[in-house]
ZALOPA-109450 format. One line per field, with one value per residue: z, x, y of N, C-alpha, C in turn; chain; residue in three letters. Coordinates in steps of 0.2 Angstrom, whole numbers, plus 5000, padded with zeros to 4 digits. Atoms other than C-alpha are relative to their C-alpha. Layout:
! residues N
n_z <- (Z_...)
n_x <- (X_...)
n_y <- (Y_...)
ca_z <- (Z_...)
ca_x <- (X_...)
ca_y <- (Y_...)
c_z <- (Z_...)
c_x <- (X_...)
c_y <- (Y_...)
ch <- (A_...)
aa <- (ALA_...)
! end
This chain:
! residues 299
n_z <- (5000_4993_4999_5001_5007_5002_4998_5005_5007_5000_5000_5006_5005_4998_4999_5007_5006_4997_5001_5007_5002_4998_5005_5006_5000_5000_5006_5004_4999_5001_5007_5003_4997_5006_5000_4994_4994_4999_5002_5005_4997_4998_5006_5004_4996_5004_5006_4997_4998_5006_5002_4994_5001_4997_5003_5007_5000_5003_5007_5002_5007_5000_5002_4996_4997_4993_4997_5004_4997_5005_5001_5001_5004_5007_5006_4999_5003_5001_5005_5003_5003_5007_5004_4996_5003_5006_5005_4998_4999_4994_5000_4994_4999_4998_5001_5007_5001_4999_5005_5004_4999_5004_4996_5002_5005_4999_5000_5007_5002_4995_4993_4995_4999_4994_4993_4999_4998_4993_4995_4999_4998_5004_4998_5006_5002_5001_4995_5001_5002_5002_4998_5003_4995_5002_4996_5002_4996_4998_5001_5004_4995_5003_4997_5001_4997_4997_5000_5001_4997_4999_4993_5000_4995_4997_5006_5003_5001_5005_5001_5001_5007_5005_5006_5002_5001_5008_5001_5003_5002_5004_5006_5002_5007_5005_4999_4993_4998_4994_5000_4997_4992_5000_4996_4993_4996_4996_4995_5002_5005_4998_4998_5004_4998_5002_4999_4996_5004_5005_4999_5003_4999_5000_4999_4995_4997_4992_4998_4997_4994_4994_4998_4998_5007_5002_5004_4996_5005_4997_5002_5000_5004_4999_5002_4995_5000_4999_5001_5003_4996_5005_4997_5006_4998_5002_4999_4996_4993_5001_4998_5001_5001_5000_5005_5001_5006_5000_4993_4998_5001_5005_4999_5005_5007_5002_5005_5001_5005_4998_5005_5002_5000_5000_4997_5005_5000_5003_5003_5001_5004_4998_5005_5000_4997_4995_5002_4995_5003_4995_5003_4996_4996_5003_4995_5005_4997_5005_5003_5000_5006_5002_4998_5004_4997_5004_4997_4995_4997_4992_4995)
n_x <- (4993_4999_4997_4993_4999_5001_4996_4994_5002_5000_4993_4998_5003_4997_4993_4997_4999_4994_4992_4999_4999_4993_4995_4999_4996_4993_4997_4999_4994_4994_4998_4998_4994_4996_4997_4995_5003_5002_5007_5002_4999_4994_4998_5004_4998_4997_5003_5004_4995_4998_5006_5003_4995_4993_4995_4997_4992_4997_5000_4994_5000_5006_5005_5006_5000_4997_5003_5006_5006_5005_5002_4994_5000_5004_4996_4992_4997_4992_4997_4994_4997_5001_4997_5000_5005_4998_4999_5001_4995_4997_4994_4998_4993_4996_4993_4999_4998_5006_5004_4998_5002_5006_5005_5002_5006_5007_5001_5001_5003_4997_5004_4995_4994_5001_5000_4993_4995_5001_4997_4993_4998_5000_5004_5003_4997_5005_5004_5007_5002_5007_5001_5007_5003_5004_5006_5004_5007_5002_5007_5002_4997_4998_4993_4998_4993_5000_4992_4993_4994_4994_4999_4993_4998_4993_4994_4997_4993_4996_4993_4996_5001_4994_5002_5004_5007_5003_5008_5002_5008_5002_5003_5004_4999_5006_5000_5001_5004_4997_5001_5007_5001_5006_5006_4999_5005_4998_5005_5006_5003_5006_4999_4999_5003_4997_5002_4997_4995_4997_4993_4999_4993_5000_4993_5001_4994_5000_5002_4995_5003_5000_5007_5003_5001_4994_4996_4995_4995_4998_4994_4996_4993_4997_5004_5004_5004_5007_5006_5006_5006_5006_5007_5006_5006_5003_5007_5000_4997_4993_4995_4993_4996_4992_4998_4993_4998_4999_4998_4995_5002_4998_4994_5000_5001_4993_4999_4993_4999_5001_4998_4993_4998_5004_4996_5000_5006_4999_5006_5000_5006_5002_5003_5000_4994_4997_4995_4998_4997_4996_5000_4995_5002_4999_4998_5000_5003_5005_5005_4997_4999_5003_4997_4996_5003_4998_5001_4996_5000_5002_4994)
n_y <- (4999_4997_4994_5000_5000_4994_4994_5001_4998_4993_4997_5000_4995_4993_4999_5003_4994_4996_5003_5001_4993_4998_5005_4997_4994_5002_5003_4995_4997_5004_5000_4994_4999_5000_5007_5001_4998_4992_4998_4995_4993_4999_5000_4993_4993_4995_4997_4994_4994_4997_4996_4994_4995_5002_4998_5005_5001_4995_5002_5000_5002_5003_4995_5000_4993_4998_4995_4999_5000_5002_5006_5003_5005_4999_4998_5001_4994_5001_4994_5002_4993_5001_4995_4993_4996_4998_5005_5006_5005_5001_5000_5002_4999_5006_5000_5002_5007_5003_4997_5003_5008_5001_5002_5007_5003_4999_4994_5000_4994_4994_5000_5004_4997_4996_5004_5003_4995_4998_5006_5000_4994_4993_4994_4996_4993_4995_4998_5000_5007_5003_5007_5003_5004_5005_5001_5005_5000_5006_5000_4995_4996_4994_4999_4994_4999_4993_4998_5004_4996_5003_4999_5002_5004_5000_4998_5005_4998_5003_4998_5006_5004_4998_4997_4994_5000_5000_5002_5007_5000_5006_4999_5006_5001_4996_4993_4999_4995_4996_4993_4997_5001_5005_4997_5000_4997_4994_4997_4998_5006_5003_5006_5005_5006_5007_5007_5006_5003_4996_4996_4994_4997_4993_4996_4995_4996_4999_4994_4996_4996_5004_5001_4994_4996_4997_5004_5004_5003_5006_5002_4994_5000_5007_5005_5001_5006_4997_5004_4997_5000_5000_5000_5002_5001_5006_4999_4994_5001_4998_5006_4998_5005_4998_5005_5000_5003_5006_5002_4995_4994_4995_4996_4994_4998_5000_4995_5000_4996_4993_4995_5000_5008_5006_5005_5006_5003_5006_5001_5006_5002_5007_5004_5007_5003_4997_4996_4995_4994_4996_4994_4997_4995_4993_4994_4994_4993_4998_5006_5007_5003_5007_5006_5005_5007_5006_5007_5002_5007_5001_5002)
ca_z <- (5679_5696_5702_5701_5682_5679_5687_5676_5660_5664_5667_5652_5641_5649_5650_5633_5621_5632_5632_5613_5610_5620_5611_5595_5599_5606_5591_5580_5590_5591_5571_5569_5578_5568_5572_5588_5600_5597_5594_5580_5591_5594_5575_5570_5583_5571_5557_5570_5576_5558_5555_5571_5565_5573_5569_5550_5547_5542_5523_5514_5497_5500_5497_5512_5520_5535_5547_5537_5543_5526_5520_5521_5508_5494_5484_5482_5478_5472_5464_5453_5448_5429_5425_5429_5426_5410_5402_5403_5402_5417_5418_5432_5440_5443_5445_5427_5430_5435_5419_5408_5415_5404_5412_5415_5404_5412_5409_5391_5391_5399_5412_5419_5416_5427_5441_5438_5439_5455_5463_5459_5467_5453_5457_5446_5438_5438_5449_5451_5450_5442_5449_5442_5454_5451_5458_5458_5465_5475_5473_5463_5470_5466_5469_5469_5471_5483_5486_5483_5494_5497_5515_5517_5526_5527_5517_5507_5510_5495_5499_5500_5483_5469_5454_5441_5440_5423_5416_5413_5402_5391_5373_5367_5349_5343_5343_5361_5369_5380_5374_5379_5397_5403_5406_5424_5438_5448_5459_5458_5445_5446_5454_5445_5445_5445_5444_5454_5448_5437_5437_5434_5431_5435_5432_5447_5451_5469_5478_5482_5497_5515_5525_5531_5513_5513_5500_5504_5495_5499_5492_5498_5491_5489_5487_5498_5502_5503_5504_5495_5505_5495_5501_5491_5493_5492_5490_5498_5513_5515_5516_5518_5510_5513_5498_5495_5479_5480_5496_5497_5498_5484_5480_5472_5465_5456_5446_5438_5424_5426_5416_5407_5410_5405_5412_5401_5396_5393_5383_5383_5368_5373_5358_5345_5349_5364_5362_5372_5366_5374_5373_5380_5393_5388_5396_5388_5390_5381_5369_5372_5357_5348_5357_5351_5354_5347_5351_5366_5372_5388_5403)
ca_x <- (5562_5571_5577_5595_5593_5584_5597_5611_5601_5599_5617_5622_5610_5617_5635_5639_5636_5648_5662_5660_5661_5676_5685_5682_5688_5704_5707_5705_5718_5730_5729_5733_5749_5766_5771_5782_5769_5766_5749_5741_5741_5759_5763_5751_5760_5773_5761_5749_5765_5769_5750_5748_5764_5779_5796_5801_5818_5831_5833_5849_5852_5835_5826_5814_5808_5817_5808_5791_5774_5766_5760_5777_5781_5769_5785_5803_5815_5834_5846_5860_5873_5869_5878_5880_5870_5880_5882_5876_5893_5901_5919_5930_5947_5959_5977_5985_5991_5973_5966_5976_5970_5957_5940_5935_5924_5908_5910_5902_5894_5896_5883_5894_5909_5903_5900_5917_5926_5917_5921_5939_5940_5936_5929_5915_5922_5911_5900_5881_5878_5862_5855_5841_5828_5820_5802_5794_5775_5770_5752_5742_5749_5751_5770_5777_5795_5796_5815_5832_5846_5864_5868_5887_5895_5914_5928_5938_5957_5967_5984_5990_5985_5998_5995_5997_5978_5969_5951_5944_5928_5919_5913_5899_5905_5890_5887_5888_5875_5887_5884_5866_5862_5849_5831_5829_5817_5820_5805_5787_5776_5761_5760_5765_5751_5758_5751_5755_5772_5775_5793_5796_5814_5816_5832_5834_5846_5851_5840_5850_5840_5842_5827_5825_5824_5842_5855_5867_5883_5884_5901_5911_5928_5938_5930_5916_5906_5886_5869_5853_5839_5823_5807_5791_5773_5764_5745_5748_5757_5775_5789_5808_5820_5840_5848_5866_5875_5871_5881_5892_5890_5889_5905_5908_5916_5933_5940_5957_5954_5957_5959_5975_5976_5967_5972_5976_5962_5960_5944_5939_5927_5918_5909_5910_5928_5937_5949_5959_5962_5974_5973_5988_5986_5986_5995_5991_5987_5972_5962_5965_5974_5967_5969_5981_5972_5977_5976_5985_5990_5981_5993)
ca_y <- (5339_5342_5358_5354_5350_5365_5376_5367_5370_5388_5391_5383_5393_5409_5407_5396_5411_5422_5409_5406_5425_5427_5412_5420_5437_5429_5419_5434_5444_5430_5428_5447_5445_5445_5427_5430_5435_5453_5460_5469_5485_5484_5482_5498_5510_5516_5520_5530_5540_5544_5549_5560_5570_5561_5567_5562_5555_5568_5570_5564_5556_5547_5564_5561_5578_5585_5595_5594_5597_5591_5574_5564_5552_5559_5565_5558_5571_5570_5583_5582_5597_5600_5615_5634_5649_5652_5635_5617_5610_5603_5608_5602_5608_5594_5591_5589_5571_5566_5575_5563_5546_5538_5536_5517_5507_5511_5529_5530_5547_5565_5561_5547_5556_5570_5557_5549_5566_5571_5554_5557_5574_5586_5603_5610_5626_5642_5651_5651_5631_5625_5609_5598_5592_5576_5574_5558_5556_5542_5547_5560_5576_5595_5600_5618_5623_5638_5640_5632_5637_5632_5627_5627_5613_5615_5624_5613_5614_5610_5615_5597_5592_5593_5605_5612_5614_5611_5610_5594_5592_5580_5580_5568_5569_5580_5598_5605_5616_5624_5641_5642_5643_5630_5634_5636_5640_5657_5657_5658_5648_5638_5621_5605_5591_5574_5557_5542_5536_5551_5560_5578_5586_5605_5614_5627_5641_5644_5657_5672_5677_5671_5666_5684_5690_5697_5694_5680_5673_5655_5653_5668_5661_5645_5630_5624_5608_5612_5604_5609_5615_5613_5619_5613_5615_5598_5600_5617_5610_5617_5603_5605_5594_5594_5585_5579_5574_5556_5549_5565_5583_5596_5605_5622_5633_5629_5644_5643_5655_5674_5690_5687_5668_5653_5637_5621_5611_5593_5587_5569_5563_5546_5541_5535_5532_5537_5551_5565_5583_5595_5614_5623_5636_5655_5670_5687_5706_5713_5702_5683_5675_5659_5643_5630_5612_5594_5576_5570_5552_5547_5543)
c_z <- (5007_5000_4998_4992_4997_5000_4995_4993_4999_4999_4994_4994_5001_4998_4993_4996_5002_4999_4993_4997_5002_4997_4993_5000_5002_4995_4995_5002_5000_4992_4998_5003_4994_5001_5007_5007_5001_4997_4994_5002_5000_4992_4996_5003_4996_4995_5004_5003_4993_4998_5004_4999_5005_4996_4994_5000_4995_4992_4998_4992_4998_4997_5005_5003_5007_5002_4997_5003_4995_5000_4998_4996_4993_4995_5002_4996_5001_4996_4998_4998_4992_4996_5004_4996_4992_4995_5004_5000_5006_4999_5008_5001_5004_4999_4992_5000_5000_4993_4994_5000_4997_5005_4999_4995_5001_4998_4992_4998_5005_5006_5005_5001_5005_5007_5002_5002_5007_5005_5000_5001_4996_5002_4994_5000_4998_5006_4998_4998_4999_5002_4997_5005_4996_5005_4998_5005_5001_4999_4996_5005_4996_5004_4997_5003_5002_5000_5000_5003_5001_5008_5000_5006_5002_4993_4999_5000_4996_5000_5000_4994_4996_4994_4995_4999_4993_5000_4997_4997_4995_4993_4998_4993_4996_5003_5008_5001_5005_5000_5002_5006_5000_5002_5007_5004_5004_5005_4997_4995_5003_5003_4995_5002_4997_5003_5004_4996_4994_5002_4997_5001_4999_5001_5005_5001_5007_5002_5004_5006_5006_5002_5002_4994_4998_4996_5003_4994_5004_5000_5000_4997_5001_4997_5007_4999_5002_4999_4996_5005_4996_5004_4995_5004_4997_5001_5004_5006_4999_5002_4998_4999_5000_4996_5000_4993_5001_5007_5002_4999_4994_5000_4995_5003_4997_4995_5000_4994_5001_4994_4999_5000_4999_5000_4994_5000_4997_4999_4998_4995_5002_4994_4993_5001_5005_4998_5005_4996_5005_4997_5006_5004_4996_5005_4995_5004_4994_4997_5001_4993_4999_5004_4996_5003_4994_5004_5005_5002_5007_5003_5000)
c_x <- (5002_5003_5007_5001_4998_5005_5007_4998_5000_5007_5004_4998_5003_5006_5003_5001_5006_5007_5002_5002_5007_5006_5001_5003_5008_5003_5001_5006_5006_5002_5003_5007_5006_5004_5005_4997_4998_4993_4999_5002_5007_5004_4998_5003_5005_4996_4995_5005_5001_4993_4998_5006_5007_5006_5002_5007_5003_5002_5008_4999_4993_4995_4994_5000_5002_4996_4992_4995_4994_4999_5007_5000_4996_5005_5007_5003_5008_5002_5006_5003_5000_5002_5001_4995_5002_5001_4997_5005_5003_5008_5003_5008_5003_5007_5002_5001_4993_4996_5002_4999_4993_4995_4999_4995_4993_4998_4999_4996_5001_4996_5004_5006_5000_5000_5007_5005_4999_5002_5007_5003_5000_4995_4996_5003_4994_4995_4993_4998_4992_4999_4993_4996_4996_4994_4997_4993_4998_4992_4999_5002_5001_5007_5001_5006_5000_5006_5004_5006_5006_5000_5007_5001_5007_5003_5004_5007_5004_5007_5005_5000_5005_4997_5005_4992_4998_4993_5000_4993_4999_4996_4996_5001_4995_5001_4998_4996_5002_4999_4993_4998_4994_4994_5000_4994_5003_4995_4994_4997_4994_5002_5000_4995_5003_4996_5004_5006_5004_5006_5001_5008_4999_5007_4999_5007_4999_4996_5004_4998_5001_4993_4997_4999_5006_5004_5005_5005_5002_5007_5005_5007_5003_4995_4996_4995_4993_4995_4995_4995_4994_4994_4994_4993_4996_4993_4999_5002_5007_5004_5007_5004_5008_5003_5008_5001_5001_5002_5005_4996_5002_5006_5000_5006_5008_5001_5008_5002_4999_5001_5008_5003_4995_5004_5001_4994_5000_4992_5000_4993_5000_4997_5000_5005_5003_5006_5001_5003_5002_5000_5005_4997_5002_5001_4999_4997_4995_4996_5004_5001_4996_5003_5003_4998_5002_4999_5006_4999_4998_5007_5000)
c_y <- (5003_5007_5001_5000_5006_5005_4999_5003_5008_5004_4999_5004_5007_5001_4997_5005_5005_4997_4999_5007_5002_4996_5002_5006_4998_4997_5005_5005_4996_4999_5007_5001_4999_4993_4999_5002_5006_5000_5004_5007_5002_5002_5007_5006_5004_5004_5005_5005_5003_5005_5006_5005_4999_5003_4996_5000_5006_4998_4999_4999_4997_5006_5000_5008_5000_5006_5002_4999_4998_4992_4995_4995_5000_5001_4997_5005_4999_5007_4998_5008_4999_5006_5007_5004_5003_4994_4993_4996_5000_5000_4999_5002_4995_5001_4997_4992_4996_5001_4994_4992_4999_4997_4991_4999_5002_5007_5001_5006_5005_5000_4996_5003_5005_4996_4997_5006_5003_4995_5000_5007_5006_5005_5003_5007_5005_5002_4999_4992_5000_4993_4998_4996_4995_4998_4994_4999_4993_4999_5006_5006_5007_5002_5007_5001_5007_5003_4995_5004_4995_5000_4998_4995_5000_5004_4994_5002_4995_5000_4993_4996_5003_5003_4997_4998_5000_5000_4994_5000_4994_5002_4993_4998_5003_5007_5001_5005_5005_5007_5003_4997_4996_5004_4998_5003_5005_5002_5001_4994_4997_4992_4994_4994_4994_4995_4995_4997_5005_5004_5007_5002_5008_5002_5006_5003_5000_5007_5005_5004_4995_5000_5007_5006_5005_4997_4996_4997_4993_4997_5007_5000_4994_4996_4997_4993_5003_4994_5005_5000_5002_5001_5000_5002_4994_5001_5006_5001_5001_4993_5003_4994_5002_4993_5000_4998_4993_4998_5005_5007_5004_5003_5006_5005_5000_5007_5001_5004_5007_5004_4999_4993_4996_4993_4995_4996_4993_4997_4992_4998_4992_4996_5005_4996_5004_5004_5005_5005_5004_5007_5004_5007_5008_5005_5006_5007_5002_4994_4994_4998_4993_4995_4995_4993_4994_4995_5000_4993_5000_4997_4993)
ch <- (A_A_A_A_A_A_A_A_A_A_A_A_A_A_A_A_A_A_A_A_A_A_A_A_A_A_A_A_A_A_A_A_A_A_A_A_A_A_A_A_A_A_A_A_A_A_A_A_A_A_A_A_A_A_A_A_A_A_A_A_A_A_A_A_A_A_A_A_A_A_A_A_A_A_A_A_A_A_A_A_A_A_A_A_A_A_A_A_A_A_A_A_A_A_A_A_A_A_A_A_A_A_A_A_A_A_A_A_A_A_A_A_A_A_A_A_A_A_A_A_A_A_A_A_A_A_A_A_A_A_A_A_A_A_A_A_A_A_A_A_A_A_A_A_A_A_A_A_A_A_A_A_A_A_A_A_A_A_A_A_A_A_A_A_A_A_A_A_A_A_A_A_A_A_A_A_A_A_A_A_A_A_A_A_A_A_A_A_A_A_A_A_A_A_A_A_A_A_A_A_A_A_A_A_A_A_A_A_A_A_A_A_A_A_A_A_A_A_A_A_A_A_A_A_A_A_A_A_A_A_A_A_A_A_A_A_A_A_A_A_A_A_A_A_A_A_A_A_A_A_A_A_A_A_A_A_A_A_A_A_A_A_A_A_A_A_A_A_A_A_A_A_A_A_A_A_A_A_A_A_A_A_A_A_A_A_A_A_A_A_A_A_A_A_A_A_A_A_A)
aa <- (MET_SER_THR_GLY_ARG_ARG_LEU_VAL_ARG_VAL_VAL_ALA_ILE_GLY_VAL_LEU_PRO_ALA_VAL_LEU_ALA_PHE_ALA_ALA_VAL_TYR_ALA_LEU_ARG_SER_GLY_ASP_GLY_ASP_GLY_ASP_GLY_GLY_SER_GLY_SER_ASP_ARG_ALA_ARG_PRO_ALA_ARG_THR_ALA_ALA_THR_GLY_GLY_PRO_PRO_ALA_PRO_ALA_GLY_ALA_SER_GLY_GLN_PRO_ALA_GLY_SER_THR_GLY_PRO_ALA_GLY_ALA_VAL_GLU_LEU_ALA_ALA_THR_LEU_SER_GLY_THR_ALA_TYR_SER_THR_GLU_LEU_THR_PHE_GLU_VAL_PRO_GLU_ALA_ARG_ALA_ARG_VAL_SER_PRO_PRO_GLU_TRP_VAL_ARG_ASP_CYS_VAL_ARG_PHE_ALA_VAL_TRP_ALA_ARG_ASP_ASN_GLY_GLY_VAL_PRO_VAL_GLY_PRO_GLU_PRO_VAL_HIS_THR_LEU_THR_LEU_ARG_ALA_ARG_ARG_SER_VAL_ASP_VAL_GLN_VAL_ALA_ALA_VAL_ARG_ALA_VAL_PRO_VAL_ALA_GLN_VAL_ASP_ARG_ALA_GLY_GLU_GLN_GLY_PRO_TRP_VAL_GLU_LEU_ALA_CYS_ARG_ASP_GLY_VAL_ALA_SER_PRO_ALA_ALA_SER_PRO_PRO_GLY_ARG_TRP_ARG_GLY_GLY_GLY_MET_PRO_HIS_PRO_LEU_ALA_ALA_GLY_GLN_THR_LEU_GLU_VAL_PRO_VAL_GLU_LEU_ASP_GLY_LEU_ASP_GLU_SER_GLY_GLY_PRO_VAL_ASP_PRO_PHE_PRO_GLY_GLY_VAL_SER_ASP_TYR_ARG_LEU_ARG_VAL_GLU_LEU_GLU_VAL_ASP_GLY_VAL_PRO_GLN_THR_TYR_ASP_LEU_ARG_ASP_GLY_ASP_ARG_ASP_PHE_ARG_CYS_CYS_GLY_ARG_ILE_THR_TYR_MET_GLY_TYR_GLN_ALA_ALA_ARG_TYR_GLU_TRP_THR_LEU_ALA_PRO_ALA_ARG_ALA_LEU_ARG_TYR_CYS_ALA_GLU_LEU_ARG_TYR_THR_GLY_LYS_PRO_PRO_PRO_ARG_THR_CYS_GLY_PRO_ARG_ALA_PRO_ALA)
! end
């Protein structure tokens, strides 16, 4: 064999494996793209940012953690207004003309009634609101509620709305538990172990202390819009959530009944048949007299 042929054979044997290896690596990297010329490393960058403690999205109705240093995404959290410290019944302060309007057909129980009333400007009556937290685990996790506080957003100017103001309530057509305050959390307790996909509902009162441990009144007077700041421990790691009432802020606290005066009251029964009952207002000195209530035709 000539010297030239031996040289070509040596070059082919030494170079060909390297060329084939390079082609295989290139093909694998091209197949990992997203179809528009981007590489797999570009697609993975957001995941790496989240895993290394990048800033999480602010919380809203979605219930994602805001300002959290914990394992983001382990728990979904939402909150609803479910009563006051004195009653599970939700009563609303509304103009009288609005109280006589029949709810739409989709309002078939008192839970939907409360949503409809708030959507139409009803202000929950009574101090010390109680909220129900709904926690849903995305994986197996231990969750503990550490604190729930109201964060005022704005005072509500209602001077332009027309009264007279009345109370608006709902009756399910069965015995009401309104006289029994709801079971609720007021701090402490053991962690709740949740399996993946499991949901837990926890009624909570607002924490009466600010972050420095001093007493605070989040609703000093009048009507206020507010959000809930919920502090959790998820697998022992602190997380903070800022929650709204669906796509709006929470609102508190209507008050139209005082010593010597009880506002007129409209009560809707939705099942088994829809009906409206009216209770006249009371003005008195000393012990309040019995109320006079009777059926009323809707507007």
